[in-house]
N, C-alpha and C positions, 0 to 999 in steps of 0.2 A: 503494500500499499504505499505508494509514494505521496509525499506531501501530507500524510496524516498527522493530525494533532490530537492530543488528548485533552478532554474537558471534564470538569466535575459537573455532575447533575445536582442542581439546587434541590432544596426540600420540597418544592412544588413541582419537581420534574422538569425544570427549565434548564436549557443548555444555551450558552451564547455562541453564536457562529463566529469563528475567527474573522477578523477584518479582511484578511487577504481574500477569503472566500466570498465575503459579502461584496467586495470590490470587484472580483472576478466575475461573479454572476449578477452583478447589479442589483443586489438585495438591500433595501433600506428599511428602517424601522417603520412598521406599519403594513409592509408588503405581506402577502399571503404566500405560504409555501405549502407544497404537498408532501406529506409524510406517509411512507408505506413500508411494509415489511417485504423483504426480497430474500428468501431463504432465511439464513441466520443474521441478516443484516438489516439496519434501518436506513432508508434512502430518503433524503430530503431534497426535493426538487423545487425549482421556481416554475410556477405554471406558465405556459405559453400564452402571451397576450393575444387578443383578438387581431391587434394590429400586426404582430409578428406572424401570425397564422396566415392572415390575409396576404402579407408580403411574400411568405413562402409559396402560396398558391400562384401569385403573380409571377414570380420567378419561374415556377414550374411551367406555367402557361407559356411564357416566353420561350423556354427551352424547347417545348413541344412545337411552337410556331417556327422557331429557327430550324429545327429538324424537318418539319414539313416543307419549308422553303427550299432547304438543301435538296430534299428528296425530288421536289418539282424540277429543280435546276438540272439534277442528274437525269431524271426522266426525259426532260426536253432535249438534253445533250444526246442521249441515246436515240431518241426519235430522229434528231437531226442527222446523226451518224448513220443509223441503220435503216431509217425510213420507218413508216407505219408497220405495225404487226399485221401480217395477212390474216384474213378470216379463215379460221380452222373449222372445218366441218367435220363432225363426228361420223 
């Protein structure tokens, strides 16, 4: 476990997240985190915001559009070089 730090659990079950983790994951006082068990570990995650999720979908759509544009260009190049595909009859 690289970068692990030990912390004491307070009387009410509270644990302070180290500043370097708060900074790295942009967690501030008042933010919500998700806590879950994963095997014999406790995992603390910062939930994905609606804005981050929307941005991820936008980037994914752009990637798909770029791929579609590239495939169209390759298909057009093949048509220009090979001509139209003949009609095949069964």
